C-alpha positions as a Markdown table, in Angstrom:
| # | Residue | x | y | z |
|---|---|---|---|---|
| 1 | Met | 10.2 | -12.6 | 26.8 |
| 2 | Ala | 9.8 | -9.5 | 24.9 |
| 3 | Lys | 10.5 | -9.8 | 21.0 |
| 4 | Ile | 12.6 | -7.2 | 19.1 |
| 5 | Ala | 12.7 | -7.1 | 15.4 |
| 6 | Thr | 15.7 | -5.8 | 13.7 |
| 7 | Ser | 16.2 | -4.5 | 10.2 |
| 8 | Ile | 20.0 | -3.8 | 9.9 |
| 9 | Ala | 22.0 | -3.9 | 6.7 |
| 10 | Asp | 25.4 | -3.9 | 8.0 |
| 11 | Pro | 26.4 | -7.5 | 9.1 |
| 12 | Asn | 28.8 | -6.6 | 11.8 |
| 13 | Leu | 26.3 | -4.2 | 13.3 |
| 14 | Cys | 23.6 | -6.7 | 13.1 |
| 15 | Gln | 25.6 | -9.2 | 15.0 |
| 16 | Gln | 26.7 | -6.7 | 17.6 |
| 17 | Leu | 23.0 | -5.6 | 18.2 |
| 18 | Glu | 21.8 | -9.2 | 18.3 |
| 19 | Ser | 24.3 | -10.2 | 20.9 |
| 20 | Leu | 23.5 | -7.1 | 23.0 |
| 21 | Leu | 19.7 | -7.8 | 23.0 |
| 22 | Leu | 20.1 | -11.5 | 23.7 |
| 23 | Ser | 22.4 | -10.5 | 26.7 |
| 24 | His | 19.6 | -8.3 | 28.1 |
| 25 | Gly | 17.0 | -11.0 | 27.8 |
| 26 | Phe | 15.3 | -10.1 | 24.5 |
| 27 | Glu | 14.2 | -12.4 | 21.8 |
| 28 | Val | 15.5 | -11.2 | 18.4 |
| 29 | Leu | 13.6 | -11.3 | 15.0 |
| 30 | Ala | 15.7 | -10.3 | 12.0 |
| 31 | Thr | 13.3 | -8.9 | 9.3 |
| 32 | Arg | 12.8 | -6.4 | 6.6 |
| 33 | Ser | 9.1 | -6.9 | 6.3 |
| 34 | Ile | 6.6 | -4.6 | 8.1 |
| 35 | Ala | 4.1 | -7.6 | 8.3 |
| 36 | Asp | 6.8 | -9.7 | 10.2 |
| 37 | Ala | 8.0 | -6.8 | 12.4 |
| 38 | Tyr | 4.3 | -6.4 | 13.4 |
| 39 | Arg | 4.8 | -9.6 | 15.6 |
| 40 | Ala | 7.3 | -7.8 | 17.6 |
| 41 | Asp | 7.1 | -5.7 | 20.8 |
| 42 | Ala | 9.6 | -3.1 | 19.3 |
| 43 | Val | 11.7 | -2.5 | 16.1 |
| 44 | Leu | 15.3 | -1.6 | 15.7 |
| 45 | Leu | 15.7 | 0.0 | 12.3 |
| 46 | Glu | 19.0 | 1.2 | 10.5 |
| 47 | Cys | 18.5 | 4.6 | 8.7 |
| 48 | Ser | 21.0 | 6.6 | 6.7 |
| 49 | Thr | 21.1 | 10.2 | 5.4 |
| 50 | His | 20.8 | 9.1 | 1.8 |
| 51 | Ala | 17.8 | 10.3 | -0.3 |
| 52 | Gly | 15.1 | 7.7 | -0.6 |
| 53 | Asp | 16.4 | 5.6 | 2.2 |
| 54 | Pro | 14.2 | 2.6 | 2.8 |
| 55 | Gly | 14.5 | 3.0 | 6.4 |
| 56 | Met | 12.5 | 6.2 | 6.5 |
| 57 | Glu | 9.9 | 4.8 | 4.1 |
| 58 | Phe | 9.6 | 1.7 | 6.6 |
| 59 | Ile | 8.8 | 4.1 | 9.5 |
| 60 | Gln | 6.3 | 6.2 | 7.5 |
| 61 | Thr | 4.4 | 3.2 | 6.3 |
| 62 | Ala | 4.4 | 1.5 | 9.7 |
| 63 | Thr | 3.3 | 4.4 | 11.7 |
| 64 | Leu | 0.2 | 4.9 | 9.6 |
| 65 | Ala | -1.1 | 2.0 | 11.6 |
| 66 | Glu | -1.0 | 0.9 | 15.2 |
| 67 | Phe | 2.5 | -0.5 | 15.3 |
| 68 | Pro | 5.1 | -1.5 | 17.7 |
| 69 | Pro | 7.5 | 1.4 | 18.7 |
| 70 | Ile | 10.4 | 2.0 | 16.3 |
| 71 | Phe | 14.0 | 2.9 | 17.4 |
| 72 | Val | 16.4 | 4.2 | 14.8 |
| 73 | Ile | 20.0 | 3.1 | 14.7 |
| 74 | Ala | 22.1 | 5.7 | 12.7 |
| 75 | Leu | 25.7 | 5.0 | 11.5 |
| 76 | Glu | 25.6 | 8.4 | 9.7 |
| 77 | Ser | 23.9 | 10.6 | 12.1 |
| 78 | Ser | 23.0 | 14.1 | 11.8 |
| 79 | Glu | 20.6 | 16.6 | 13.5 |
| 80 | Asp | 18.4 | 16.8 | 10.3 |
| 81 | Met | 18.1 | 13.1 | 10.2 |
| 82 | Ala | 17.2 | 12.8 | 13.8 |
| 83 | Ile | 14.5 | 15.3 | 13.4 |
| 84 | Ser | 13.2 | 13.6 | 10.2 |
| 85 | Ala | 13.2 | 10.2 | 12.1 |
| 86 | Phe | 11.1 | 11.7 | 15.1 |
| 87 | Arg | 8.7 | 13.5 | 12.6 |
| 88 | Cys | 8.1 | 10.2 | 10.8 |
| 89 | Gly | 7.3 | 8.5 | 14.1 |
| 90 | Ala | 10.4 | 7.0 | 15.6 |
| 91 | Gln | 10.5 | 6.6 | 19.3 |
| 92 | Asn | 14.1 | 7.2 | 19.9 |
| 93 | Phe | 17.3 | 7.8 | 18.0 |
| 94 | Phe | 20.7 | 6.1 | 18.7 |
| 95 | Lys | 24.1 | 7.1 | 17.2 |
| 96 | Pro | 27.6 | 5.6 | 17.7 |
| 97 | Pro | 29.3 | 4.9 | 19.9 |
| 98 | Phe | 26.3 | 2.7 | 21.2 |
| 99 | Arg | 25.8 | 1.8 | 24.9 |
| 100 | Gly | 24.0 | -1.4 | 25.4 |
| 101 | Asp | 22.4 | -0.6 | 28.6 |
| 102 | Glu | 21.0 | 2.6 | 27.2 |
| 103 | Ile | 19.4 | 0.8 | 24.3 |
| 104 | Ala | 17.9 | -1.9 | 26.5 |
| 105 | Asp | 16.7 | 0.4 | 29.1 |
| 106 | Ala | 14.8 | 2.6 | 26.3 |
| 107 | Leu | 13.4 | -0.7 | 24.9 |
| 108 | Arg | 12.1 | -1.9 | 28.3 |
| 109 | Arg | 10.5 | 1.4 | 29.2 |
| 110 | Ser | 8.8 | 1.7 | 25.7 |
| 111 | Ile | 7.4 | -1.9 | 25.9 |
| 112 | Ser | 6.3 | -1.4 | 29.5 |
| 113 | Leu | 4.4 | 1.7 | 28.6 |
| 114 | Arg | 2.9 | 0.1 | 25.7 |
| 115 | Gly | 1.8 | -2.9 | 27.8 |
| 116 | Ala | 1.3 | -6.4 | 26.3 |
| 117 | Pro | 0.3 | -6.2 | 22.6 |
| 118 | Pro | -3.2 | -7.2 | 21.9 |
| 119 | Ala | -4.0 | -10.2 | 20.0 |
| 120 | Lys | -4.8 | -9.3 | 16.2 |
| 121 | Ala | -6.7 | -11.5 | 13.9 |
| 122 | Ser | -4.5 | -10.2 | 11.0 |
| 123 | Cys | -1.6 | -7.9 | 10.1 |
| 124 | Pro | -2.2 | -4.2 | 9.7 |
| 125 | Ala | -2.9 | -2.5 | 6.5 |
| 126 | Val | 0.1 | -1.5 | 4.7 |
| 127 | Leu | 0.3 | 1.0 | 1.8 |
| 128 | Val | 3.4 | 0.3 | -0.3 |
| 129 | Gly | 5.0 | 2.9 | -2.6 |
| 130 | Val | 7.5 | 5.7 | -2.7 |
| 131 | Ser | 6.3 | 7.3 | -5.9 |
| 132 | Pro | 5.2 | 11.0 | -5.9 |
| 133 | Glu | 1.7 | 9.8 | -6.4 |
| 134 | Met | 1.9 | 7.6 | -3.3 |
| 135 | Gln | 3.7 | 10.2 | -1.2 |
| 136 | Leu | 0.6 | 12.5 | -1.8 |
| 137 | Val | -1.9 | 9.7 | -0.8 |
| 138 | Lys | 0.1 | 9.0 | 2.5 |
| 139 | Gly | 0.1 | 12.7 | 3.2 |
| 140 | Leu | -3.6 | 12.9 | 2.9 |
| 141 | Ile | -4.1 | 9.7 | 5.1 |
| 142 | Arg | -2.0 | 11.3 | 7.8 |
| 143 | Lys | -4.1 | 14.6 | 7.6 |
| 144 | Leu | -7.5 | 12.8 | 7.6 |
| 145 | Ser | -6.5 | 10.5 | 10.5 |
| 146 | Cys | -6.6 | 13.5 | 12.8 |
| 147 | Val | -10.3 | 14.6 | 12.0 |
| 148 | Asn | -13.6 | 12.8 | 11.8 |
| 149 | Ser | -14.7 | 14.2 | 8.5 |
| 150 | Ser | -16.5 | 11.8 | 6.0 |
| 151 | Val | -13.9 | 10.7 | 3.2 |
| 152 | Leu | -14.7 | 9.5 | -0.3 |
| 153 | Ile | -12.0 | 7.3 | -1.9 |
| 154 | Thr | -12.1 | 6.9 | -5.5 |
| 155 | Gly | -9.9 | 4.6 | -7.8 |
| 156 | Glu | -9.9 | 1.8 | -10.2 |
| 157 | Thr | -10.7 | -1.7 | -9.0 |
| 158 | Gly | -7.7 | -3.2 | -7.2 |
| 159 | Thr | -5.9 | 0.1 | -6.4 |
| 160 | Gly | -6.3 | -0.6 | -2.5 |
| 161 | Lys | -9.3 | 1.6 | -1.5 |
| 162 | Glu | -10.1 | -0.6 | 1.5 |
| 163 | Val | -6.5 | -0.4 | 2.6 |
| 164 | Val | -6.6 | 3.3 | 2.6 |
| 165 | Ala | -9.7 | 3.1 | 4.6 |
| 166 | Arg | -8.3 | 0.9 | 7.2 |
| 167 | Leu | -5.2 | 3.1 | 7.4 |
| 168 | Ile | -7.3 | 6.2 | 8.2 |
| 169 | His | -9.3 | 4.3 | 10.8 |
| 170 | Gln | -6.2 | 2.7 | 12.4 |
| 171 | Ala | -4.2 | 5.9 | 12.6 |
| 172 | Gly | -7.2 | 8.0 | 14.1 |
| 173 | Ser | -8.8 | 8.4 | 17.4 |
| 174 | Arg | -11.6 | 5.7 | 16.7 |
| 175 | His | -8.8 | 3.0 | 16.3 |
| 176 | Lys | -10.0 | 1.2 | 19.5 |
| 177 | Arg | -13.6 | 0.8 | 18.1 |
| 178 | Pro | -14.6 | -1.5 | 15.2 |
| 179 | Met | -14.4 | -0.5 | 11.6 |
| 180 | Val | -17.3 | -2.3 | 9.9 |
| 181 | Cys | -17.0 | -2.9 | 6.1 |
| 182 | Val | -20.3 | -3.0 | 4.0 |
| 183 | Asn | -20.1 | -4.3 | 0.5 |
| 184 | Cys | -23.0 | -2.1 | -1.1 |
| 185 | Ala | -22.9 | -4.2 | -4.3 |
| 186 | Ala | -23.9 | -7.3 | -2.4 |
| 187 | Ile | -26.9 | -5.8 | -0.5 |
| 188 | Pro | -30.3 | -6.1 | -2.3 |
| 189 | Asp | -32.9 | -3.4 | -1.5 |
| 190 | Ser | -35.2 | -6.0 | 0.3 |
| 191 | Leu | -32.4 | -6.7 | 2.8 |
| 192 | Leu | -30.8 | -3.2 | 3.2 |
| 193 | Glu | -32.7 | -2.1 | 6.4 |
| 194 | Ser | -32.2 | -5.5 | 8.2 |
| 195 | Glu | -28.5 | -5.6 | 7.4 |
| 196 | Met | -27.8 | -1.9 | 7.8 |
| 197 | Phe | -30.1 | -1.0 | 10.7 |
| 198 | Gly | -30.8 | -4.4 | 12.4 |
| 199 | Tyr | -34.0 | -5.7 | 13.7 |
| 200 | Glu | -36.0 | -6.8 | 16.7 |
| 201 | Lys | -37.1 | -10.3 | 17.5 |
| 202 | Gly | -40.5 | -11.0 | 15.6 |
| 203 | Ala | -40.0 | -8.1 | 13.2 |
| 204 | Phe | -40.7 | -10.4 | 10.4 |
| 205 | Thr | -41.1 | -14.0 | 9.6 |
| 206 | Gly | -37.9 | -15.9 | 10.6 |
| 207 | Ala | -36.8 | -13.1 | 13.0 |
| 208 | Val | -36.4 | -15.4 | 16.0 |
| 209 | Ser | -33.9 | -13.2 | 17.7 |
| 210 | Ser | -32.8 | -9.5 | 17.6 |
| 211 | Arg | -29.8 | -8.5 | 15.6 |
| 212 | Glu | -27.7 | -5.4 | 15.5 |
| 213 | Gly | -27.1 | -3.9 | 12.0 |
| 214 | Lys | -23.9 | -2.7 | 10.6 |
| 215 | Met | -24.3 | 0.8 | 11.6 |
| 216 | Lys | -24.9 | -0.2 | 15.3 |
| 217 | Glu | -21.9 | -2.6 | 15.2 |
| 218 | Ala | -19.8 | 0.3 | 14.4 |
| 219 | Asn | -20.9 | 2.7 | 16.9 |
| 220 | Gly | -18.0 | 4.8 | 18.1 |
| 221 | Gly | -16.0 | 3.5 | 15.2 |
| 222 | Thr | -16.0 | 3.7 | 11.4 |
| 223 | Val | -18.5 | 2.5 | 8.7 |
| 224 | Phe | -16.7 | 1.7 | 5.4 |
| 225 | Leu | -19.2 | 1.8 | 2.5 |
| 226 | Asp | -17.5 | -0.1 | -0.3 |
| 227 | Glu | -18.7 | 0.5 | -3.9 |
| 228 | Ile | -21.2 | 3.1 | -2.7 |
| 229 | Gly | -21.9 | 3.8 | -6.3 |
| 230 | Asp | -23.8 | 0.4 | -6.6 |
| 231 | Phe | -26.5 | 1.3 | -4.2 |
| 232 | Ser | -29.9 | 1.9 | -5.7 |
| 233 | Leu | -31.6 | 5.3 | -5.3 |
| 234 | Ala | -33.8 | 3.8 | -2.7 |
| 235 | Ala | -31.0 | 2.5 | -0.6 |
| 236 | Gln | -29.1 | 5.9 | -1.1 |
| 237 | Ala | -32.2 | 7.8 | 0.4 |
| 238 | Lys | -32.2 | 5.5 | 3.5 |
| 239 | Val | -28.4 | 5.8 | 4.1 |
| 240 | Leu | -28.6 | 9.6 | 3.6 |
| 241 | Arg | -31.3 | 9.8 | 6.2 |
| 242 | Val | -29.1 | 7.9 | 8.7 |
| 243 | Ile | -26.1 | 10.3 | 8.1 |
| 244 | Glu | -28.1 | 13.3 | 8.5 |
| 245 | Ser | -30.2 | 12.3 | 11.6 |
| 246 | Lys | -27.2 | 10.3 | 13.2 |
| 247 | Asp | -29.6 | 7.6 | 14.4 |
| 248 | Val | -31.2 | 4.3 | 13.3 |
| 249 | Thr | -34.3 | 2.6 | 14.1 |
| 250 | Pro | -34.3 | -1.2 | 13.8 |
| 251 | Leu | -36.9 | -3.0 | 12.0 |
| 252 | Gly | -39.8 | -3.7 | 14.7 |
| 253 | Gly | -38.1 | -1.3 | 17.1 |
| 254 | Arg | -40.1 | 1.3 | 19.1 |
| 255 | Gly | -37.4 | 3.8 | 19.4 |
| 256 | Ser | -34.2 | 5.2 | 17.6 |
| 257 | Ile | -30.7 | 4.5 | 18.6 |
| 258 | Gln | -28.2 | 7.4 | 18.5 |
| 259 | Leu | -25.0 | 6.9 | 16.4 |
| 260 | Asp | -21.5 | 8.1 | 16.6 |
| 261 | Val | -19.9 | 6.7 | 13.4 |
| 262 | Arg | -17.4 | 8.0 | 10.8 |
| 263 | Ile | -18.3 | 7.5 | 7.3 |
| 264 | Ile | -15.7 | 6.3 | 4.9 |
| 265 | Ser | -16.8 | 5.4 | 1.4 |
| 266 | Ala | -15.4 | 4.1 | -1.8 |
| 267 | Thr | -16.1 | 3.6 | -5.5 |
| 268 | Asn | -14.6 | 3.1 | -8.8 |
| 269 | Arg | -17.4 | 4.9 | -10.6 |
| 270 | Asp | -17.7 | 8.6 | -11.6 |
| 271 | Leu | -20.2 | 9.8 | -8.9 |
| 272 | Glu | -20.4 | 13.3 | -10.3 |
| 273 | Lys | -21.4 | 12.0 | -13.6 |
| 274 | Met | -24.0 | 9.7 | -12.1 |
| 275 | Ala | -25.5 | 12.6 | -10.1 |
| 276 | Arg | -25.8 | 14.7 | -13.3 |
| 277 | Glu | -27.5 | 11.7 | -14.9 |
| 278 | Gly | -29.8 | 11.2 | -12.0 |
| 279 | Thr | -28.5 | 7.7 | -10.9 |
| 280 | Phe | -26.8 | 9.1 | -7.7 |
| 281 | Arg | -28.2 | 11.5 | -5.3 |
| 282 | Ser | -26.3 | 14.7 | -5.3 |
| 283 | Asp | -27.2 | 15.6 | -1.7 |
| 284 | Leu | -25.7 | 12.2 | -0.7 |
| 285 | Leu | -22.6 | 12.9 | -2.7 |
| 286 | Phe | -22.3 | 16.1 | -0.8 |
| 287 | Arg | -22.3 | 14.3 | 2.5 |
| 288 | Leu | -19.9 | 11.7 | 1.4 |
| 289 | Asn | -17.4 | 13.9 | -0.5 |
| 290 | Val | -16.2 | 16.1 | 2.4 |
| 291 | Ala | -12.7 | 14.9 | 1.8 |
| 292 | Arg | -11.5 | 12.9 | -1.1 |
| 293 | Ile | -8.6 | 10.5 | -1.9 |
| 294 | Lys | -8.0 | 9.6 | -5.4 |
| 295 | Leu | -5.8 | 6.4 | -5.9 |
| 296 | Pro | -3.6 | 6.2 | -8.8 |
| 297 | Pro | -3.7 | 3.1 | -11.0 |
| 298 | Leu | -0.5 | 1.0 | -10.9 |
| 299 | Arg | 0.2 | 1.9 | -14.5 |
| 300 | Glu | 0.8 | 5.5 | -13.4 |
| 301 | Arg | 3.2 | 4.5 | -10.5 |
| 302 | Arg | 5.2 | 1.8 | -12.2 |
| 303 | Ser | 8.3 | 2.6 | -10.0 |
| 304 | Asp | 6.5 | 1.1 | -7.1 |
| 305 | Ile | 6.1 | -2.3 | -8.8 |
| 306 | Pro | 9.5 | -3.7 | -7.5 |
| 307 | Leu | 8.5 | -2.5 | -3.9 |
| 308 | Leu | 5.1 | -4.2 | -4.2 |
| 309 | Ile | 6.8 | -7.4 | -5.5 |
| 310 | Gln | 9.3 | -7.3 | -2.5 |
| 311 | His | 6.3 | -6.7 | -0.3 |
| 312 | Phe | 4.3 | -9.8 | -1.3 |
| 313 | Leu | 7.1 | -12.2 | -1.5 |
| 314 | Pro | 7.5 | -13.1 | 2.4 |
| 315 | Glu | 3.5 | -13.9 | 2.4 |
| 316 | Leu | 3.9 | -16.0 | -0.8 |
| 317 | Asn | 7.0 | -17.7 | 0.6 |
| 318 | Arg | 5.1 | -18.6 | 3.6 |
| 319 | Ser | 2.1 | -19.9 | 1.8 |
| 320 | Phe | 4.0 | -22.1 | -0.7 |
| 321 | Gly | 6.9 | -23.1 | 1.7 |
| 322 | Cys | 9.5 | -21.4 | -0.8 |
| 323 | Lys | 12.6 | -19.5 | -0.4 |
| 324 | Val | 12.3 | -16.9 | -3.3 |
| 325 | Asn | 14.5 | -13.8 | -2.8 |
| 326 | Arg | 13.5 | -11.9 | -5.8 |
| 327 | Phe | 12.2 | -11.9 | -9.5 |
| 328 | Ser | 14.8 | -11.7 | -12.3 |
| 329 | Asp | 15.5 | -8.5 | -14.1 |
| 330 | Arg | 13.8 | -9.8 | -17.1 |
| 331 | Ala | 10.5 | -10.5 | -15.1 |
| 332 | Leu | 10.7 | -7.2 | -13.6 |
| 333 | Glu | 11.1 | -5.4 | -16.8 |
| 334 | Arg | 8.0 | -7.5 | -18.3 |
| 335 | Met | 6.1 | -6.5 | -15.2 |
| 336 | Ser | 6.9 | -2.9 | -15.3 |
| 337 | Glu | 5.8 | -2.7 | -19.0 |
| 338 | Tyr | 2.5 | -4.4 | -18.6 |
| 339 | Ser | -0.6 | -2.0 | -18.1 |
| 340 | Trp | -2.0 | -3.8 | -15.1 |
| 341 | Ala | -5.8 | -3.3 | -15.6 |
| 342 | Gly | -6.5 | -5.0 | -12.2 |
| 343 | Asn | -3.8 | -2.9 | -10.5 |
| 344 | Val | -2.3 | -4.2 | -7.3 |
| 345 | Arg | -4.7 | -6.9 | -6.9 |
| 346 | Glu | -3.9 | -8.3 | -10.4 |
| 347 | Leu | -0.2 | -8.0 | -9.5 |
| 348 | Arg | -0.6 | -10.2 | -6.3 |
| 349 | Asn | -2.6 | -12.7 | -8.4 |
| 350 | Ile | 0.1 | -12.9 | -11.1 |
| 351 | Met | 2.8 | -13.5 | -8.5 |
| 352 | Glu | 0.8 | -16.3 | -7.1 |
| 353 | Met | 0.5 | -17.8 | -10.6 |
| 354 | Val | 4.3 | -17.7 | -10.8 |
| 355 | Phe | 4.7 | -19.4 | -7.4 |
| 356 | Leu | 2.4 | -22.2 | -8.7 |
| 357 | Asp | 4.8 | -23.0 | -11.4 |
| 358 | Leu | 8.2 | -22.8 | -9.6 |
| 359 | Pro | 10.7 | -25.4 | -10.7 |
| 360 | Ser | 12.0 | -25.8 | -7.1 |
| 361 | Leu | 10.9 | -24.7 | -3.6 |
| 362 | Asn | 14.5 | -23.6 | -3.1 |
| 363 | Thr | 14.8 | -21.3 | -6.2 |
| 364 | Pro | 16.2 | -18.0 | -5.0 |
| 365 | Val | 15.7 | -15.9 | -8.2 |
| 366 | Val | 12.5 | -16.7 | -10.4 |
| 367 | Asp | 11.5 | -15.8 | -13.9 |
| 368 | Leu | 8.2 | -15.6 | -15.3 |
| 369 | Pro | 6.8 | -19.0 | -16.7 |
| 370 | Pro | 6.0 | -18.9 | -20.5 |
| 371 | Phe | 2.2 | -18.9 | -19.9 |
| 372 | Val | 2.5 | -15.9 | -17.5 |
| 373 | Asp | 4.9 | -14.1 | -19.8 |
| 374 | Ser | 2.4 | -14.2 | -22.6 |
| 375 | Leu | -0.3 | -12.9 | -20.4 |
| 376 | Leu | 1.7 | -9.8 | -19.7 |
| 377 | Arg | 2.1 | -9.0 | -23.4 |
| 378 | Asp | -0.5 | -6.1 | -24.0 |
| 379 | Thr | -2.9 | -7.1 | -26.7 |
| 380 | Asp | -2.5 | -3.5 | -28.2 |
| 381 | Glu | 1.2 | -3.7 | -28.8 |
| 382 | Arg | 2.3 | -1.7 | -31.8 |
| 383 | Ser | 4.3 | -3.1 | -34.6 |
| 384 | Pro | 8.2 | -2.9 | -34.2 |
| 385 | Glu | 8.5 | -0.4 | -37.1 |
| 386 | Asp | 5.8 | 1.9 | -35.4 |
| 387 | Glu | 7.6 | 1.5 | -31.9 |
| 388 | Arg | 10.9 | 2.4 | -33.6 |
| 389 | Ala | 9.6 | 5.5 | -35.1 |
| 390 | Arg | 7.9 | 6.7 | -32.0 |
| 391 | Leu | 10.9 | 6.1 | -30.0 |
| 392 | Leu | 13.3 | 7.8 | -32.4 |
| 393 | Ser | 10.9 | 10.8 | -32.6 |
| 394 | Ala | 10.8 | 11.1 | -28.8 |
| 395 | Leu | 14.6 | 11.0 | -28.5 |
| 396 | Leu | 15.0 | 13.7 | -31.3 |
| 397 | Ser | 12.4 | 15.9 | -29.5 |
| 398 | Thr | 14.1 | 15.6 | -26.2 |
| 399 | Arg | 17.7 | 16.0 | -27.3 |
| 400 | Trp | 18.2 | 12.4 | -26.3 |
| 401 | Asn | 17.1 | 12.9 | -22.7 |
| 402 | Val | 16.7 | 9.3 | -21.8 |
| 403 | Ser | 14.8 | 10.1 | -18.5 |
| 404 | Glu | 12.3 | 12.2 | -20.2 |
| 405 | Val | 11.7 | 9.6 | -22.9 |
| 406 | Ala | 11.2 | 6.9 | -20.1 |
| 407 | Arg | 8.7 | 9.1 | -18.6 |
| 408 | Gln | 6.8 | 9.6 | -21.9 |
| 409 | Phe | 6.7 | 5.8 | -22.5 |
| 410 | Lys | 6.2 | 5.0 | -19.0 |
| 411 | Trp | 9.1 | 2.6 | -19.3 |
| 412 | Ser | 12.2 | 2.2 | -17.1 |
| 413 | Arg | 15.5 | 3.7 | -18.4 |
| 414 | Met | 17.0 | 0.2 | -18.9 |
| 415 | Thr | 13.8 | -0.6 | -21.1 |
| 416 | Ile | 14.8 | 2.4 | -23.2 |
| 417 | Tyr | 18.4 | 1.1 | -23.6 |
| 418 | Arg | 17.1 | -2.3 | -24.5 |
| 419 | Arg | 14.9 | -1.0 | -27.2 |
| 420 | Leu | 17.6 | 1.4 | -28.6 |
| 421 | Ile | 19.6 | -1.9 | -29.1 |
| 422 | Lys | 16.6 | -3.9 | -30.5 |
| 423 | His | 15.8 | -1.2 | -33.1 |
| 424 | His | 19.5 | -0.5 | -34.0 |
| 425 | Ile | 19.1 | 3.1 | -33.0 |
| 426 | Leu | 22.5 | 4.8 | -32.5 |
| 427 | Arg | 23.1 | 8.3 | -31.1 |
| 428 | Pro | 24.3 | 11.1 | -33.4 |
| 429 | Asp | 27.9 | 11.9 | -32.7 |
| 430 | Ser | 27.3 | 15.4 | -31.9 |
| 431 | Cys | 24.9 | 14.5 | -29.0 |
| 432 | Asn | 26.0 | 14.1 | -25.4 |
| 433 | Thr | 24.0 | 11.1 | -24.9 |
| 434 | Pro | 24.5 | 7.5 | -23.5 |
| 435 | Val | 27.0 | 5.4 | -25.4 |
| 436 | Leu | 25.7 | 1.9 | -25.9 |
| 437 | Ala | 28.1 | -1.1 | -26.2 |
| 438 | Val | 26.6 | -4.4 | -27.1 |
| 439 | Thr | 28.3 | -7.6 | -26.1 |
| 440 | His | 27.1 | -11.2 | -26.6 |
| 441 | Ser | 26.2 | -11.6 | -23.0 |
| 442 | Asp | 24.9 | -8.3 | -21.9 |
| 443 | Val | 24.5 | -4.6 | -22.3 |
| 444 | Ala | 27.0 | -2.2 | -21.0 |
| 445 | Val | 25.9 | 1.5 | -20.5 |
| 446 | Thr | 28.0 | 4.4 | -19.9 |
| 447 | Glu | 27.0 | 8.1 | -20.0 |
| 448 | Arg | 29.0 | 11.1 | -21.0 |
| 449 | Glu | 26.4 | 13.5 | -19.4 |
| 450 | Ser | 23.8 | 12.7 | -17.0 |
| 451 | Asp | 20.0 | 12.9 | -17.9 |
């Protein structure tokens, strides 16, 4: 029985489509998670014409990898929206009034053409984020997946360099061939040739059988050289020779083996600076740096933090047997203010720490435990007096443009409002700025003029 994943916000429409699918012999999986939808044979997704619609983001993220066909259900349909959906990768577009047989036939045709989905060891790589910085990265991934040029991915530890490498591979022409990951920091020079290029039986003491190296394993596919900046100069020279000659000679072998591999490398180090200092070969850098993707640290795309949290929640709920729907507003504020030196990886680890301290498995909304809350307090926090002065100065210099101040401080607008109350900062009567009304239970915010 074919499985259809549905992501429909309207409950009446959701029930209508579920009945329709069941009557035509489909199994229905209700989900909003890309990882869950990946288990289905096709996806029915609701989209709207509103700016920043999560449905379009779902399509764009999903179609960066090999993914079941996506069909768009539109309550508010327009020609522009249909064009946008198809450009993002949707297979078909349905608008009201819906014909059940038409939807069912389209699903069957698409599933039949696709064939039975192959077994996969894990879910596809997913790049979460709608910030301008991540939209730029996603655009580069789409462009680079259409070519076979070498790609250098740079960024701090934990920003998702391997995820980006996998997306480029999965969306490219080599997706049916393997992607082999090489941890350059973990291979000593003495084992480099045997690990990378392989060896023949009897090539050295203990070589009781032949072994393919990483390069040969990836033939026809992609080699991902992770932390390439940690290779020694001797190792760099050997890798450079393979890239230039496009062949390898196993240890003890009598002839070379031709290679057809794409090279994607990643590093958290400044390779240009290393090249100037003589610790990284400039000729190898030229070979690796044909195209470059620079991943922003999490502190520079804080608007993506709520999306990342919602992305990790289903996985953690399954692992811990919990039913958490969301983090509290106070927890989101604290997590949005933190500097995240470990980036997305640290965010995922912090979330796991929260799950380890849940008061109940059935807690729908969670807050940060005291020990986690203390971890998220930056050690370089300024004094309250200094923060008040900086905040007041920024407000005056921007004529009380709260959005601009929020960008300067890398805070959310609500955090700015909370700080105004905390430091007893009131707007001048002459300014068209937010009026803050403090109550015992909460903060009410109204605006005379939009920022």
